[in-house]
Wavefront OBJ file of the C-alpha trace (Angstrom):
o trace
v 257.590 -154.143 53.996
v 255.235 -151.610 55.465
v 251.433 -151.900 55.358
v 249.145 -149.022 54.523
v 245.378 -148.860 54.968
v 242.553 -146.370 55.086
v 241.228 -145.880 58.590
v 237.492 -146.612 58.856
v 236.782 -144.842 62.109
v 234.122 -142.126 62.420
v 236.543 -139.295 63.122
v 238.837 -139.240 60.133
v 239.678 -140.931 56.885
v 243.402 -140.903 56.528
v 246.069 -143.219 55.235
v 247.956 -144.598 58.212
v 251.229 -146.449 58.377
v 250.721 -149.381 60.743
v 250.860 -153.123 61.127
v 247.313 -153.767 62.375
v 243.824 -152.654 61.387
v 241.223 -151.343 63.772
v 237.877 -149.810 62.937
v 234.597 -148.953 64.615
v 231.334 -150.899 64.316
v 229.760 -148.180 62.155
v 232.830 -148.252 59.931
v 232.452 -152.003 59.501
v 228.802 -151.505 58.526
v 229.747 -148.901 55.921
v 232.412 -151.244 54.523
v 229.949 -154.141 54.327
v 227.389 -151.982 52.509
v 230.003 -150.738 50.054
v 231.145 -154.280 49.340
v 227.540 -155.451 48.842
v 226.893 -152.577 46.406
v 230.066 -153.343 44.478
v 229.268 -157.068 44.204
v 225.668 -156.362 43.169
v 226.886 -154.026 40.406
v 229.418 -156.606 39.209
v 226.586 -159.175 39.086
v 224.595 -156.878 36.774
v 222.186 -155.085 39.110
v 221.506 -151.599 37.750
v 220.425 -150.103 41.079
v 216.725 -150.048 40.148
v 213.866 -151.986 41.622
v 212.546 -155.091 39.937
v 208.991 -154.955 38.589
v 207.112 -158.218 38.184
v 204.440 -157.830 35.470
v 201.021 -159.468 35.440
v 201.027 -162.643 33.315
v 197.367 -163.684 33.677
v 193.976 -162.702 35.100
v 191.175 -165.110 35.989
v 187.739 -163.521 36.449
v 185.065 -165.308 38.492
v 181.621 -164.489 39.819
v 180.834 -164.808 43.519
v 180.276 -168.489 44.269
v 181.132 -169.396 40.671
v 177.888 -167.807 39.411
v 177.744 -166.586 35.785
v 174.030 -165.713 35.576
v 172.012 -162.795 36.915
v 168.347 -163.785 36.926
v 166.605 -161.052 38.892
v 165.354 -157.667 37.749
v 168.221 -155.164 38.071
v 170.195 -157.912 39.809
v 173.864 -157.660 40.695
v 176.826 -159.992 40.778
v 180.175 -159.323 42.438
v 183.153 -160.327 40.320
v 186.716 -160.924 41.444
v 190.005 -161.079 39.569
v 192.856 -163.395 40.522
v 196.233 -162.126 39.309
v 199.160 -164.355 38.348
v 201.912 -164.512 39.299
v 200.963 -164.032 42.939
v 203.987 -161.765 43.460
v 203.110 -159.373 40.608
v 204.120 -155.851 41.585
v 200.822 -154.154 40.684
v 197.672 -156.241 41.279
v 195.174 -153.496 40.433
v 192.663 -154.101 37.609
v 190.222 -151.844 35.796
v 186.786 -153.253 35.007
v 184.716 -152.845 31.857
v 181.673 -154.434 30.223
v 181.332 -155.443 26.599
v 177.618 -155.585 25.852
v 176.622 -158.438 23.575
v 172.945 -159.279 23.206
v 172.335 -157.964 26.732
v 173.285 -154.832 28.591
v 174.923 -154.301 31.983
v 177.080 -151.848 33.883
v 180.055 -152.506 36.151
v 181.517 -150.548 39.057
v 185.201 -149.872 39.650
v 185.063 -152.621 42.286
v 183.698 -155.264 39.868
v 179.996 -155.179 40.799
v 177.899 -155.972 37.694
v 174.349 -154.619 37.479
v 172.039 -156.190 34.889
v 170.124 -153.786 32.638
v 168.730 -155.865 29.741
v 168.432 -159.609 29.034
v 171.076 -161.375 26.952
v 174.806 -161.949 27.302
v 177.619 -159.571 28.229
v 181.318 -159.991 28.842
v 183.003 -158.547 31.925
v 186.658 -157.670 31.355
v 189.407 -157.043 33.938
v 192.480 -155.247 32.550
v 195.804 -155.170 34.419
v 196.720 -151.629 35.473
v 200.469 -152.327 35.245
v 200.620 -151.514 31.536
v 201.181 -155.138 30.505
v 197.966 -155.222 28.452
v 196.880 -158.483 30.092
v 193.122 -159.041 30.373
v 190.810 -161.648 31.793
v 187.121 -161.994 30.959
v 183.955 -163.764 31.985
v 180.807 -164.228 29.911
v 177.606 -163.519 31.856
v 173.999 -164.415 31.069
v 171.329 -161.912 32.073
v 167.708 -163.031 32.325
v 164.754 -161.246 33.905
v 167.009 -158.220 34.143
v 165.177 -154.999 33.626
v 163.099 -155.652 30.520
v 160.023 -156.832 32.325
v 157.716 -155.071 34.697
v 154.963 -156.435 36.875
v 151.741 -154.561 37.427
v 149.137 -155.420 39.988
v 145.480 -155.255 38.926
v 143.128 -155.686 41.851
v 143.570 -158.222 44.614
v 144.440 -161.304 42.543
v 145.697 -160.455 39.118
v 149.320 -159.778 38.180
v 150.394 -158.959 34.665
v 153.899 -159.116 33.314
v 154.796 -156.744 30.507
v 157.773 -157.501 28.320
v 159.575 -154.486 26.949
v 161.313 -154.864 23.623
v 163.951 -152.352 22.723
l 1 2 3 4 5 6 7 8 9 10 11 12 13 14 15 16 17 18 19 20 21 22 23 24 25 26 27 28 29 30 31 32 33 34 35 36 37 38 39 40 41 42 43 44 45 46 47 48 49 50 51 52 53 54 55 56 57 58 59 60 61 62 63 64 65 66 67 68 69 70 71 72 73 74 75 76 77 78 79 80 81 82 83 84 85 86 87 88 89 90 91 92 93 94 95 96 97 98 99 100 101 102 103 104 105 106 107 108 109 110 111 112 113 114 115 116 117 118 119 120 121 122 123 124 125 126 127 128 129 130 131 132 133 134 135 136 137 138 139 140 141 142 143 144 145 146 147 148 149 150 151 152 153 154 155 156 157 158 159 160 161
């Protein structure tokens, strides 16, 4: 019985009648890659990359703080994404004004505008629709003003909207 094989050398690809197989190192690499691809396809891989969606977002204030108590004060927020190996860990920030008013930067920096409560929301940018939120209390934030009268007297004016 004669053996036939396809030569795997770099120079040609021809069917050869022989009793032994020889091939180059680059040919062996090509064969290994082809076998890996074939086995991966048999196992169900479609050739695409795997995307790991965001499953949860936890929003926290710097140092665990949830109150801004200075006029026009700020608080840096952060968002922790789960799972840790989510493909896209980017969030977009927004504020839902409640009884108070605030603004938020694209980096999660909240600036107090008016006293009350607001909710900061981080939304996953991967299209999963997952959000995380943190309720914030704003006091002494922009609706008071101090005026100096003479050397000793300070007056605080409260502004009601």
